[in-house]
VEXDREN-2710 file (C-alpha; in Angstrom, 1 decimal):
% VEXDREN-2710
k/r/px/py/pz
1/UNK/-8.4/43.7/-11.4
2/UNK/-9.4/41.0/-13.9
3/UNK/-7.0/38.3/-15.1
4/UNK/-7.2/39.8/-18.6
5/UNK/-6.1/43.2/-17.4
6/UNK/-3.4/41.7/-15.2
7/UNK/-2.1/39.7/-18.2
8/UNK/-1.9/42.9/-20.3
9/UNK/0.1/44.6/-17.6
10/UNK/2.3/41.6/-17.1
11/UNK/1.3/41.0/-13.5
12/UNK/-1.0/38.6/-11.7
13/UNK/-1.8/39.5/-8.1
14/UNK/0.6/41.1/-5.5
15/UNK/4.0/39.4/-5.4
16/UNK/4.5/40.2/-1.7
17/UNK/1.1/38.8/-0.7
18/UNK/1.5/35.8/-2.9
19/UNK/4.9/34.9/-1.4
20/UNK/3.6/35.7/2.2
21/UNK/0.7/33.2/1.9
22/UNK/3.0/30.7/0.2
23/UNK/5.8/31.0/2.9
24/UNK/3.3/30.7/5.7
25/UNK/2.0/27.4/4.3
26/UNK/5.5/26.0/3.8
27/UNK/6.5/26.9/7.4
28/UNK/3.3/25.3/8.7
29/UNK/3.8/22.0/6.9
30/UNK/7.5/22.0/7.8
31/UNK/6.5/22.1/11.5
32/UNK/4.1/19.2/10.9
33/UNK/6.7/17.2/9.1
34/UNK/9.4/17.8/11.8
35/UNK/7.0/16.8/14.7
36/UNK/6.1/13.6/12.8
37/UNK/9.8/12.8/12.2
38/UNK/10.6/12.5/15.9
39/UNK/8.8/9.1/16.0
40/UNK/10.8/7.7/13.1
41/UNK/12.9/5.0/14.8
42/UNK/12.8/1.9/12.5
43/UNK/12.7/1.1/8.8
44/UNK/9.0/0.4/9.1
45/UNK/8.5/3.9/10.5
46/UNK/10.4/5.6/7.6
47/UNK/9.0/3.5/4.8
48/UNK/5.4/2.7/6.0
49/UNK/4.8/5.1/8.9
50/UNK/4.9/2.2/11.3
51/UNK/1.6/1.0/9.8
52/UNK/-0.1/3.3/12.3
53/UNK/-2.7/5.1/10.2
54/UNK/-6.4/4.2/10.3
55/UNK/-8.4/3.4/7.1
56/UNK/-10.0/6.8/7.0
57/UNK/-6.7/8.6/7.5
58/UNK/-5.0/6.5/4.8
59/UNK/-7.9/7.0/2.4
60/UNK/-7.6/10.7/2.7
61/UNK/-3.8/10.4/2.2
62/UNK/-4.3/8.2/-0.8
63/UNK/-6.5/10.8/-2.4
64/UNK/-3.8/13.4/-1.6
65/UNK/-1.2/11.2/-3.2
66/UNK/-3.3/10.5/-6.3
67/UNK/-4.6/14.0/-6.9
68/UNK/-1.4/15.4/-8.3
69/UNK/-0.5/18.6/-10.1
70/UNK/-1.9/16.9/-13.2
71/UNK/-5.3/16.6/-11.6
72/UNK/-5.5/20.2/-10.4
73/UNK/-3.4/22.3/-12.7
74/UNK/-3.0/20.2/-15.8
75/UNK/-6.6/19.0/-16.2
76/UNK/-8.1/22.4/-15.5
77/UNK/-5.8/23.9/-18.1
78/UNK/-6.4/21.1/-20.6
79/UNK/-10.2/21.5/-20.4
80/UNK/-9.9/25.3/-20.6
81/UNK/-7.8/25.2/-23.7
82/UNK/-8.9/21.9/-25.4
83/UNK/-12.3/21.3/-23.9
84/UNK/-13.6/17.8/-24.5
85/UNK/-10.2/16.3/-25.2
86/UNK/-8.9/17.7/-21.9
87/UNK/-11.7/16.1/-19.9
88/UNK/-10.5/12.7/-21.1
89/UNK/-7.8/13.0/-18.4
90/UNK/-10.4/13.3/-15.6
91/UNK/-12.3/10.3/-16.9
92/UNK/-9.1/8.3/-17.4
93/UNK/-7.7/9.0/-14.0
94/UNK/-10.9/8.2/-12.2
95/UNK/-11.5/4.9/-14.1
96/UNK/-7.8/4.0/-13.6
97/UNK/-8.2/4.3/-9.9
98/UNK/-11.1/1.8/-9.9
99/UNK/-9.0/-0.6/-12.0
100/UNK/-6.1/-0.4/-9.6
101/UNK/-8.4/-1.1/-6.6
102/UNK/-10.2/-4.0/-8.1
103/UNK/-7.2/-5.7/-9.6
104/UNK/-4.1/-5.2/-7.5
105/UNK/-4.2/-2.8/-4.5
106/UNK/-5.3/-4.9/-1.6
107/UNK/-3.6/-8.0/-3.0
108/UNK/-0.3/-6.3/-3.1
109/UNK/-0.8/-4.9/0.4
110/UNK/-1.5/-8.3/1.8
111/UNK/1.6/-9.9/0.1
112/UNK/4.4/-7.4/0.6
113/UNK/6.1/-5.4/3.3
114/UNK/7.3/-2.1/1.9
115/UNK/7.8/-2.2/-1.9
116/UNK/6.6/-3.8/-5.1
117/UNK/9.8/-5.8/-5.2
118/UNK/8.6/-7.7/-2.1
119/UNK/5.6/-9.0/-4.0
120/UNK/7.3/-9.8/-7.3
121/UNK/10.1/-11.7/-5.5
122/UNK/7.7/-13.7/-3.2
123/UNK/7.9/-16.9/-5.3
124/UNK/10.8/-16.0/-7.7
125/UNK/14.5/-15.6/-7.5
126/UNK/15.1/-12.6/-5.2
127/UNK/18.0/-10.7/-6.6
128/UNK/17.2/-10.3/-10.3
129/UNK/13.5/-9.6/-9.7
130/UNK/14.2/-7.1/-7.0
131/UNK/16.7/-5.3/-9.2
132/UNK/14.2/-5.2/-12.1
133/UNK/11.4/-3.9/-9.8
134/UNK/13.7/-1.2/-8.4
135/UNK/14.7/-0.1/-11.9
136/UNK/11.1/0.2/-13.1
137/UNK/10.1/2.0/-9.9
138/UNK/12.9/4.6/-10.3
139/UNK/12.1/5.2/-14.0
140/UNK/8.3/5.6/-13.3
141/UNK/9.0/7.9/-10.4
142/UNK/11.3/10.0/-12.5
143/UNK/8.7/10.6/-15.2
144/UNK/6.1/11.4/-12.6
145/UNK/8.5/13.7/-10.8
146/UNK/9.2/15.6/-14.0
147/UNK/5.5/16.5/-14.3
148/UNK/5.3/17.7/-10.7
149/UNK/8.5/19.8/-11.0
150/UNK/7.2/21.4/-14.2
151/UNK/3.9/22.2/-12.5
152/UNK/5.7/23.7/-9.5
153/UNK/8.0/25.8/-11.7
154/UNK/5.0/27.2/-13.7
155/UNK/3.0/27.9/-10.5
156/UNK/5.8/29.8/-8.7
157/UNK/6.7/31.6/-12.0
158/UNK/3.1/32.9/-12.1
159/UNK/3.2/34.0/-8.4
160/UNK/6.6/35.8/-8.9
161/UNK/5.5/37.1/-12.3
162/UNK/8.5/35.6/-14.2
163/UNK/7.6/35.6/-17.9
164/UNK/7.8/32.6/-20.2
165/UNK/10.7/34.2/-22.0
166/UNK/12.9/34.2/-18.9
167/UNK/14.0/30.6/-19.0
168/UNK/16.8/31.1/-16.6
169/UNK/14.6/32.6/-14.0
170/UNK/12.0/29.8/-14.3
171/UNK/14.8/27.2/-14.1
172/UNK/16.1/28.8/-10.9
173/UNK/12.6/28.7/-9.5
174/UNK/12.3/25.0/-10.3
175/UNK/15.6/24.3/-8.6
176/UNK/14.7/26.1/-5.4
177/UNK/11.3/24.5/-5.2
178/UNK/12.9/21.1/-5.7
179/UNK/15.3/21.6/-2.8
180/UNK/12.4/22.6/-0.5
181/UNK/10.6/19.4/-1.4
182/UNK/13.7/17.3/-0.8
183/UNK/13.9/18.7/2.7
184/UNK/10.4/17.4/3.5
185/UNK/11.3/13.9/2.5
186/UNK/14.6/13.8/4.3
187/UNK/13.1/15.0/7.5
188/UNK/9.7/13.4/7.7
189/UNK/9.8/10.0/6.0
190/UNK/6.5/8.3/5.2
191/UNK/4.8/9.5/8.4
192/UNK/5.5/13.2/7.8
193/UNK/4.6/12.7/4.1
194/UNK/1.3/11.1/5.0
195/UNK/0.3/14.0/7.3
196/UNK/1.1/16.5/4.5
197/UNK/-1.0/14.4/2.1
198/UNK/-3.9/14.5/4.5
199/UNK/-3.7/18.2/5.0
200/UNK/-3.3/18.7/1.2
201/UNK/-6.3/16.5/0.3
202/UNK/-8.6/18.3/2.7
203/UNK/-7.5/21.7/1.4
204/UNK/-7.7/20.7/-2.3
205/UNK/-11.2/19.3/-2.1
206/UNK/-12.5/22.3/-0.1
207/UNK/-10.7/24.7/-2.4
208/UNK/-12.1/23.0/-5.5
209/UNK/-15.6/22.9/-4.0
210/UNK/-15.6/26.6/-3.2
211/UNK/-14.3/27.6/-6.7
212/UNK/-16.7/25.2/-8.4
213/UNK/-19.8/26.7/-6.8
214/UNK/-18.5/30.2/-7.1
215/UNK/-18.1/29.6/-10.9
216/UNK/-21.6/28.0/-11.2
217/UNK/-23.1/30.9/-9.1
218/UNK/-21.9/33.4/-11.8
219/UNK/-24.1/31.4/-14.3
220/UNK/-27.1/30.9/-12.1
221/UNK/-26.0/27.3/-11.2
222/UNK/-26.7/26.5/-14.9
223/UNK/-23.9/24.3/-16.3
224/UNK/-25.3/24.8/-19.9
225/UNK/-24.9/28.6/-19.5
226/UNK/-21.3/28.0/-18.3
227/UNK/-20.6/26.0/-21.4
228/UNK/-22.1/28.7/-23.6
229/UNK/-19.8/31.3/-21.9
230/UNK/-16.8/29.1/-22.6
231/UNK/-17.7/28.7/-26.3
232/UNK/-18.2/32.4/-26.6
233/UNK/-14.8/33.2/-25.0
234/UNK/-12.8/30.7/-27.0
235/UNK/-11.5/31.4/-30.5
236/UNK/-12.3/27.7/-31.2
237/UNK/-16.0/28.2/-30.7
238/UNK/-18.2/25.1/-30.4
239/UNK/-15.2/22.9/-31.2
240/UNK/-14.4/23.3/-27.5
241/UNK/-17.3/20.9/-26.8
242/UNK/-16.4/18.3/-29.3
243/UNK/-13.5/15.7/-29.6
244/UNK/-10.5/16.4/-31.8
245/UNK/-9.4/19.8/-30.7
246/UNK/-6.1/18.4/-29.3
247/UNK/-6.0/14.8/-30.5
248/UNK/-6.9/14.9/-34.2
249/UNK/-5.5/11.4/-34.6
250/UNK/-8.1/9.0/-33.1
251/UNK/-5.5/6.3/-32.4
252/UNK/-3.5/8.8/-30.3
253/UNK/-6.7/9.6/-28.4
254/UNK/-7.3/5.9/-27.7
255/UNK/-3.6/5.3/-26.8
256/UNK/-3.8/8.0/-24.2
257/UNK/-7.0/6.5/-22.8
258/UNK/-5.4/3.1/-22.5
259/UNK/-2.4/4.5/-20.7
260/UNK/-4.5/6.4/-18.3
261/UNK/-6.9/3.6/-17.4
262/UNK/-4.2/0.9/-16.9
263/UNK/-1.3/3.1/-15.6
264/UNK/-2.5/3.6/-12.0
265/UNK/-2.4/-0.1/-11.2
266/UNK/1.4/0.0/-11.9
267/UNK/2.2/3.2/-10.0
268/UNK/4.5/2.2/-7.1
269/UNK/3.9/5.3/-5.0
270/UNK/0.1/4.7/-5.0
271/UNK/0.4/1.0/-4.2
272/UNK/2.9/1.7/-1.4
273/UNK/0.3/3.7/0.5
274/UNK/-1.6/0.5/1.4
275/UNK/1.4/-0.6/3.5
276/UNK/0.7/2.2/6.0
277/UNK/-2.4/0.6/7.6
278/UNK/-2.2/-2.3/10.1
279/UNK/-4.8/-4.7/8.7
280/UNK/-6.5/-5.7/5.4
281/UNK/-9.8/-4.5/6.9
282/UNK/-8.3/-1.0/7.3
283/UNK/-7.0/-1.2/3.7
284/UNK/-10.5/-1.8/2.4
285/UNK/-11.8/1.1/4.5
286/UNK/-9.2/3.4/3.1
287/UNK/-10.4/2.4/-0.4
288/UNK/-13.9/3.7/0.3
289/UNK/-12.7/7.0/1.5
290/UNK/-10.4/7.5/-1.4
291/UNK/-13.0/6.6/-4.0
292/UNK/-15.4/9.2/-2.7
293/UNK/-12.9/12.0/-2.5
294/UNK/-11.3/11.3/-5.8
295/UNK/-14.6/10.9/-7.6
296/UNK/-16.0/14.1/-6.3
297/UNK/-12.9/16.0/-7.1
298/UNK/-12.9/14.9/-10.8
299/UNK/-16.5/16.2/-11.2
300/UNK/-15.2/19.6/-10.0
301/UNK/-12.5/19.7/-12.7
302/UNK/-15.1/19.9/-15.4
303/UNK/-16.5/23.1/-14.0
304/UNK/-13.1/24.5/-13.1
305/UNK/-11.8/23.9/-16.7
306/UNK/-14.8/25.3/-18.5
307/UNK/-15.0/28.1/-15.9
308/UNK/-11.5/29.1/-16.7
309/UNK/-12.3/29.1/-20.4
310/UNK/-15.4/31.3/-19.8
311/UNK/-14.0/33.8/-17.3
312/UNK/-10.3/34.0/-18.2
313/UNK/-10.1/32.8/-21.8
314/UNK/-7.9/30.2/-23.4
315/UNK/-5.7/32.8/-25.1
316/UNK/-4.9/34.5/-21.8
317/UNK/-4.2/31.2/-20.1
318/UNK/-1.8/30.0/-22.9
319/UNK/0.2/33.2/-22.7
320/UNK/0.5/33.4/-18.9
321/UNK/3.6/32.2/-17.0
322/UNK/3.2/28.4/-16.7
323/UNK/1.1/28.2/-19.9
324/UNK/-2.0/26.0/-19.7
325/UNK/-1.0/25.0/-16.1
326/UNK/-1.9/28.5/-14.9
327/UNK/-5.7/28.1/-15.6
328/UNK/-6.7/27.3/-12.0
329/UNK/-4.7/30.1/-10.4
330/UNK/-5.9/32.6/-13.0
331/UNK/-9.5/31.5/-12.4
332/UNK/-9.0/32.0/-8.6
333/UNK/-7.6/35.5/-9.3
334/UNK/-10.6/36.3/-11.5
335/UNK/-13.1/35.1/-8.8
336/UNK/-11.6/36.4/-5.6
337/UNK/-8.6/38.6/-6.4
338/UNK/-5.2/38.4/-4.7
339/UNK/-6.3/36.6/-1.5
340/UNK/-8.0/33.7/-3.4
341/UNK/-5.0/33.5/-5.8
342/UNK/-2.6/33.2/-2.9
343/UNK/-4.7/30.5/-1.2
344/UNK/-5.3/28.4/-4.3
345/UNK/-1.7/28.7/-5.3
346/UNK/-0.7/27.5/-1.8
347/UNK/-3.1/24.5/-2.2
348/UNK/-1.7/23.8/-5.6
349/UNK/1.8/23.8/-4.2
350/UNK/0.7/21.5/-1.4
351/UNK/-0.6/19.2/-4.1
352/UNK/2.7/19.1/-5.8
353/UNK/4.6/18.8/-2.5
354/UNK/2.6/15.8/-1.2
355/UNK/2.9/13.9/-4.5
356/UNK/6.6/14.6/-4.9
357/UNK/7.2/13.5/-1.3
358/UNK/5.3/10.3/-1.9
359/UNK/7.2/9.6/-5.1
360/UNK/10.6/10.3/-3.6
361/UNK/9.9/8.1/-0.6
362/UNK/8.8/5.2/-2.9
363/UNK/11.8/5.5/-5.2
364/UNK/14.3/5.8/-2.4
365/UNK/12.7/2.9/-0.4
366/UNK/12.8/0.7/-3.5
367/UNK/16.5/1.3/-4.1
368/UNK/17.5/1.0/-0.4
369/UNK/15.2/-2.0/0.4
370/UNK/15.4/-4.0/-2.8
371/UNK/18.8/-3.1/-4.3
372/UNK/21.0/-2.2/-1.4
373/UNK/19.6/-4.4/1.4
374/UNK/18.5/-7.5/-0.6
375/UNK/20.6/-7.5/-3.7
376/UNK/23.9/-5.9/-2.7
377/UNK/24.0/-6.9/1.0
378/UNK/21.9/-10.1/0.5
379/UNK/19.7/-9.3/3.5
380/UNK/22.6/-8.8/5.8
381/UNK/22.2/-5.1/6.8
382/UNK/20.7/-3.1/9.7
383/UNK/17.5/-1.1/9.3
384/UNK/19.4/2.0/10.3
385/UNK/21.9/1.6/7.4
386/UNK/19.0/0.9/5.0
387/UNK/17.2/4.1/6.0
388/UNK/20.5/6.1/5.7
389/UNK/20.9/4.8/2.1
390/UNK/17.2/5.7/1.4
391/UNK/17.8/9.3/2.5
392/UNK/20.9/9.6/0.3
393/UNK/18.9/8.1/-2.6
394/UNK/16.1/10.6/-2.0
395/UNK/18.6/13.5/-2.3
396/UNK/20.0/12.1/-5.6
397/UNK/16.5/11.5/-7.0
398/UNK/15.5/15.1/-6.2
399/UNK/18.5/16.5/-8.0
400/UNK/17.7/14.4/-11.1
401/UNK/14.0/15.4/-10.9
402/UNK/15.0/19.1/-10.9
403/UNK/17.0/18.7/-14.1
404/UNK/14.1/16.9/-15.7
405/UNK/11.6/19.5/-14.6
406/UNK/13.7/22.2/-16.2
407/UNK/13.8/20.3/-19.5
408/UNK/10.0/19.8/-19.4
409/UNK/9.1/23.3/-18.2
410/UNK/6.1/24.6/-20.1
411/UNK/4.6/21.2/-20.9
412/UNK/1.1/20.4/-19.7
413/UNK/1.5/18.4/-16.5
414/UNK/-1.4/16.2/-17.2
415/UNK/0.2/15.2/-20.5
416/UNK/3.5/14.5/-18.7
417/UNK/1.8/12.4/-16.1
418/UNK/0.1/10.4/-18.9
419/UNK/3.6/9.4/-20.1
420/UNK/4.4/8.2/-16.6
421/UNK/1.2/6.2/-16.6
422/UNK/2.3/4.6/-19.9
423/UNK/5.7/3.7/-18.5
424/UNK/4.0/2.2/-15.3
425/UNK/1.5/0.2/-17.2
426/UNK/4.2/-1.1/-19.6
427/UNK/6.9/-2.0/-17.0
428/UNK/4.9/-3.0/-13.9
429/UNK/1.3/-4.0/-14.6
430/UNK/1.8/-7.2/-16.6
431/UNK/4.4/-8.5/-14.1
432/UNK/2.1/-7.7/-11.1
433/UNK/-0.9/-9.4/-12.6
434/UNK/1.1/-12.5/-13.8
435/UNK/2.7/-12.8/-10.4
436/UNK/-0.6/-12.7/-8.6
437/UNK/-2.8/-14.8/-10.9
438/UNK/-0.6/-17.1/-13.2
439/UNK/1.0/-20.2/-11.6
440/UNK/3.4/-20.8/-14.5
441/UNK/4.9/-17.3/-14.4
442/UNK/8.6/-17.4/-13.5
443/UNK/11.6/-15.2/-13.0
444/UNK/12.6/-15.0/-16.7
445/UNK/9.0/-14.0/-17.6
446/UNK/9.2/-11.2/-15.0
447/UNK/12.5/-9.9/-16.3
448/UNK/11.4/-10.0/-19.9
449/UNK/8.1/-8.2/-19.0
450/UNK/9.7/-5.5/-16.9
451/UNK/12.9/-4.7/-18.8
452/UNK/11.3/-5.3/-22.2
453/UNK/8.2/-3.3/-21.5
454/UNK/10.3/-0.5/-20.0
455/UNK/12.7/-0.4/-23.0
456/UNK/9.9/-0.4/-25.6
457/UNK/8.0/2.4/-23.9
458/UNK/11.0/4.6/-23.4
459/UNK/12.2/4.2/-27.0
460/UNK/8.8/5.1/-28.3
461/UNK/8.6/8.1/-26.1
462/UNK/12.0/9.4/-27.1
463/UNK/11.2/9.1/-30.8
464/UNK/7.6/10.5/-30.4
465/UNK/6.2/14.0/-31.1
466/UNK/6.3/14.5/-27.3
467/UNK/10.1/15.0/-27.4
468/UNK/10.7/16.4/-30.9
469/UNK/9.1/17.3/-34.2
470/UNK/6.0/19.2/-32.9
471/UNK/5.1/22.7/-31.6
472/UNK/4.7/21.4/-28.1
473/UNK/7.8/19.1/-28.0
474/UNK/10.2/19.2/-25.1
475/UNK/13.2/19.8/-27.4
476/UNK/12.4/22.8/-29.6
477/UNK/13.8/22.9/-33.1
478/UNK/14.7/19.2/-33.2
479/UNK/13.0/16.6/-35.3
480/UNK/14.0/12.9/-34.8
481/UNK/10.4/11.6/-34.2
482/UNK/9.4/8.5/-36.3
483/UNK/6.8/7.1/-33.9
484/UNK/3.5/9.0/-34.7
485/UNK/1.7/8.8/-31.4
486/UNK/2.3/11.2/-28.5
487/UNK/1.6/8.5/-25.9
488/UNK/2.8/4.9/-26.7
489/UNK/0.5/3.0/-24.4
490/UNK/-1.5/1.3/-27.1
491/UNK/1.7/-0.4/-28.4
492/UNK/4.0/-0.7/-25.4
493/UNK/1.4/-2.2/-22.9
494/UNK/0.4/-5.2/-25.1
495/UNK/4.0/-5.8/-26.0
496/UNK/4.9/-6.0/-22.3
497/UNK/2.2/-8.6/-21.7
498/UNK/3.4/-10.6/-24.7
499/UNK/7.0/-10.4/-23.5
500/UNK/6.0/-11.8/-20.1
501/UNK/4.5/-14.8/-21.8
502/UNK/7.4/-15.3/-24.2
503/UNK/9.9/-15.0/-21.4
504/UNK/8.0/-17.5/-19.2
505/UNK/8.0/-20.2/-21.9
506/UNK/11.4/-19.5/-23.5
507/UNK/13.4/-19.1/-20.3
508/UNK/15.0/-21.8/-18.2
509/UNK/12.3/-24.0/-16.6
510/UNK/12.3/-23.4/-12.8
511/UNK/10.9/-25.9/-10.3
512/UNK/7.4/-24.9/-9.4
513/UNK/6.9/-24.4/-5.7
514/UNK/3.2/-25.2/-5.2
515/UNK/3.3/-24.5/-1.5
516/UNK/4.8/-21.0/-2.0
517/UNK/2.2/-20.2/-4.7
518/UNK/-0.6/-21.4/-2.5
519/UNK/0.7/-19.3/0.4
520/UNK/0.9/-16.2/-1.8
521/UNK/-2.6/-16.8/-3.2
522/UNK/-4.2/-17.3/0.3
523/UNK/-2.4/-14.3/1.7
524/UNK/-3.2/-12.0/-1.2
525/UNK/-6.9/-12.9/-1.2
526/UNK/-7.6/-13.1/2.5
527/UNK/-4.9/-11.1/4.2
528/UNK/-4.0/-14.1/6.4
529/UNK/-0.3/-14.0/7.2
530/UNK/0.2/-10.3/6.2
531/UNK/0.1/-9.2/9.8
532/UNK/3.0/-11.5/10.4
533/UNK/5.0/-9.6/7.8
534/UNK/4.1/-6.5/9.7
535/UNK/5.6/-7.8/12.9
536/UNK/8.7/-9.0/11.1
537/UNK/9.2/-5.6/9.6
END
């Protein structure tokens, strides 16, 4: 049965088979997580997996953390429906990864213990900076979690054949999926999360590889013929191959690109992955593995997106449960029927599961380690109490993410992740770079940059077409948008850099500790002393 016929009958695949494959995968990964959790004895075990993973293992896990639902479901759908404009996400995410590696990743790993707050407070006043870092981490994680939950809801709605008109049914699905994901984090910690990310990365790359060459095989391994098939199938015709189909405003297109390229360097859950290796050498090795896996995967997305457009059709994709996020599962159904649909959907769920677990660990660790242990308790707390607070925070974060996922249900997950990238680049990136490379930078500059950048970005998002006033807005029927761009990156990111400078010069002058800055500079660039932090943890 083709995807088009299935769509006409209101079904995609066999519900029993879909759920059977899905349930088998969930049970398998739960066993892995449970076995890994038995070795969680310290805060370092829960937050950083005891720094026990090799560079190759961590590199695979990093790619598993980075290749989110936006990469697999969102980008494939965006390319299938919007063509050239959708491929910007692939380019932006790949370039963003290189920017993060070159600018901040290893430097942060060498300087901190568990969280971004460790780095920012290294030479500044601990309590206000840690509180600010935790706040930005929680907000960025929330935006990212919304995207993953929306992707999960659309995916399971497709498997269970819940139509887009049944909002209550899809909301229940999102809630159930969210509770399952919370269980992984509460049980497994970072070690269990890392193993799930390794499994997921391997499955995702292999699954994308198989589908890519299956699609190309239908067109004689001729990519031009594939593009011709996509143009013929789309009602937009050759506009699918040109810019402007989704982003008719060129400034909006540029703003999205800026947010994508700079956002990764401010994503706490990606940066935290570098704390799971024992040495700076292993951190560099993990970078090489991650670059290869991520780069190859984003090449596959071009074929998967245009393959879905050619074999399934943009109209069928847009009307399916989950909307544009259903492109990859529908392509799998078109290629290999119910079995391949079930397998690819399980891989897609693994993708969402791994990223949500990493996000939740990062957000809960930031609150427990930065706010509870170092701000509220002033460092006078036991690792066991800190981990207990982290688990309770993870539960709360999961509940809030479920609510946000229900609100954003139906949105393209790549678009939602781009908003998270804008928040991360606005709130975190300027402060990180100034802390690492600017001697004069002080506590007031950090607070102005984090809180100011965060506030500006959130206000612009709330009053943008992403939330109201457009056909694809989160709040239907409302119109209070006065900011014209869907993504505020081109405005909020420069404003945050500027606020960091203004705060530094306008704030109260702090005594400059040259020895502390020298220690931070040497440690960040060489890794000398970072192993001591590992032992202390």
